[in-house]
C-alpha positions as CSV (number, residue, x, y, z in Angstrom):
1,M,-1.3,4.4,-15.6
2,T,-2.8,7.5,-14.1
3,D,-3.2,8.3,-10.4
4,E,-6.9,8.0,-10.8
5,Q,-6.5,4.4,-12.2
6,F,-4.2,3.4,-9.4
7,W,-6.7,4.5,-6.7
8,Q,-9.6,2.9,-8.6
9,I,-7.8,-0.5,-8.5
10,I,-7.2,-0.3,-4.8
11,E,-10.7,1.1,-3.9
12,D,-12.6,-1.5,-6.1
13,A,-10.7,-4.3,-4.6
14,K,-11.4,-3.0,-0.9
15,A,-15.2,-2.4,-1.8
16,K,-15.6,-5.9,-3.1
17,S,-14.0,-7.5,-0.1
18,N,-16.6,-6.4,2.5
19,G,-13.9,-5.6,5.0
20,N,-12.2,-9.1,4.8
21,R,-8.4,-8.7,4.4
22,N,-7.9,-12.0,2.5
23,A,-10.7,-11.2,0.0
24,H,-9.2,-7.7,-0.4
25,L,-5.9,-9.3,-1.4
26,E,-7.4,-11.7,-3.6
27,E,-9.5,-9.1,-5.4
28,M,-6.4,-7.0,-5.8
29,T,-4.4,-9.9,-7.1
30,Q,-7.0,-10.7,-9.7
31,T,-7.2,-7.2,-10.9
32,L,-3.5,-6.8,-11.2
33,S,-3.2,-10.2,-12.9
34,A,-5.5,-8.9,-15.7
35,L,-3.5,-5.8,-16.4
36,P,-1.2,-5.5,-19.3
37,L,2.4,-6.0,-18.1
38,Q,3.3,-2.3,-18.6
39,Q,0.4,-1.2,-16.5
40,L,1.4,-3.7,-13.8
41,V,4.8,-2.1,-13.7
42,E,3.3,1.4,-13.6
43,F,1.0,0.4,-10.8
44,E,4.0,-1.0,-8.8
45,H,6.0,2.2,-9.5
46,L,3.1,4.3,-8.3
47,F,2.7,2.2,-5.2
48,D,6.3,2.6,-4.3
49,R,6.2,6.3,-4.8
50,K,3.3,6.7,-2.6
51,R,4.8,4.5,0.0
52,D,7.9,6.7,-0.2
53,A,6.0,9.9,0.1
54,A,4.6,8.5,3.5
55,Y,8.1,7.9,4.8
56,R,7.9,10.6,7.4
57,W,8.7,10.8,11.1
58,D,5.2,12.0,12.0
59,I,3.6,9.2,10.1
60,W,6.1,6.7,11.7
61,A,5.1,8.0,15.1
62,A,1.4,7.3,14.3
63,A,2.3,3.8,13.3
64,Y,4.2,3.3,16.5
65,L,1.3,4.5,18.6
66,L,-1.4,2.5,16.7
67,N,0.7,-0.7,16.7
68,G,2.4,-0.4,20.1
69,G,5.7,-0.1,18.5
70,C,7.0,0.0,14.9
71,S,10.3,-1.4,13.5
72,D,11.6,-0.2,10.1
73,D,10.1,-3.3,8.5
74,G,6.9,-2.7,10.4
75,F,6.8,0.9,9.0
76,H,7.3,-0.4,5.6
77,Y,4.2,-2.7,6.1
78,F,2.2,0.1,7.8
79,R,2.6,2.2,4.7
80,A,1.4,-0.7,2.6
81,W,-1.7,-0.9,4.9
82,L,-2.2,2.9,4.6
83,I,-2.4,2.8,0.9
84,S,-4.7,-0.2,1.1
85,E,-7.1,1.9,2.8
86,G,-7.6,4.1,-0.2
87,K,-7.1,7.6,-1.5
88,E,-9.1,9.5,1.1
89,V,-7.5,8.0,4.2
90,Y,-3.9,8.1,2.5
91,E,-4.2,11.8,1.6
92,A,-5.7,12.7,4.9
93,T,-2.8,11.1,6.7
94,I,-0.2,12.6,4.4
95,E,-1.9,16.0,5.2
96,N,-1.9,15.3,9.0
97,P,-1.1,11.9,10.6
98,D,-3.5,12.9,13.4
99,N,-6.3,12.3,10.9
100,L,-5.7,8.6,11.3
101,A,-7.4,8.8,14.7
102,T,-10.9,9.2,13.1
103,H,-10.3,6.3,10.8
104,V,-8.8,3.5,12.7
105,N,-10.8,1.0,14.8
106,Q,-8.9,0.7,18.2
107,T,-9.6,-3.1,19.0
108,A,-7.4,-5.4,21.0
109,N,-4.7,-7.2,18.9
110,H,-5.5,-5.2,15.7
111,R,-2.3,-4.4,13.7
112,Y,-2.2,-1.6,11.1
113,D,0.2,-3.2,8.7
114,W,0.1,-5.4,5.7
115,E,3.1,-6.9,4.3
116,L,1.5,-9.0,1.5
117,F,-0.6,-6.1,0.2
118,G,2.6,-4.2,-0.4
119,C,4.1,-6.9,-2.7
120,A,1.0,-8.0,-4.5
121,A,2.1,-6.3,-7.9
122,W,5.5,-7.6,-7.6
123,Q,4.3,-11.2,-7.0
124,V,1.9,-11.0,-9.9
125,Y,4.8,-9.7,-12.1
126,R,7.1,-12.5,-10.9
127,K,4.6,-15.2,-11.5
128,R,3.8,-14.0,-15.1
129,T,7.3,-13.3,-16.2
130,K,9.6,-15.4,-14.0
131,E,11.7,-12.2,-13.6
132,E,12.1,-9.3,-11.2
133,M,10.0,-6.1,-11.4
134,P,12.0,-3.5,-13.5
135,P,13.2,-0.5,-11.4
136,D,11.6,2.8,-11.5
137,E,14.0,4.9,-13.6
138,D,12.1,8.1,-12.9
139,S,12.1,7.9,-9.1
140,P,15.0,8.6,-6.6
141,P,16.0,5.6,-4.5
142,S,13.6,4.6,-1.8
143,P,14.2,6.1,1.6
144,D,14.0,2.5,2.9
145,M,17.2,1.5,1.3
């Protein structure tokens, strides 16, 4: 799976959801379910690499400010949310976390994290194979470990 294909899957699901988080996750799950198993694994590995690339203190600080605090689990879920927002938002945040200020909608009780989005491919794989997702042999260990 190419980087372009990865982002297209995420952005198509987001576009079809009309801003509804449940619909976004459902669209994502349907698309991932239709992928050949190897592409599903490649998608998950790309997702993990992108989440790992956002494991930085300056991005954690942004998550902390946006969410009124941020545990290590919360930061894991924040980075899943960041990826769910699409390539443009993700890359702008990687370039400079202050760029999030122009993207987020500061509303009361809104959280910028998404645990379920971060495990969508893993859940689809597990449902289809009854096995764990194979590890990414080409990637160093996740900084979350």
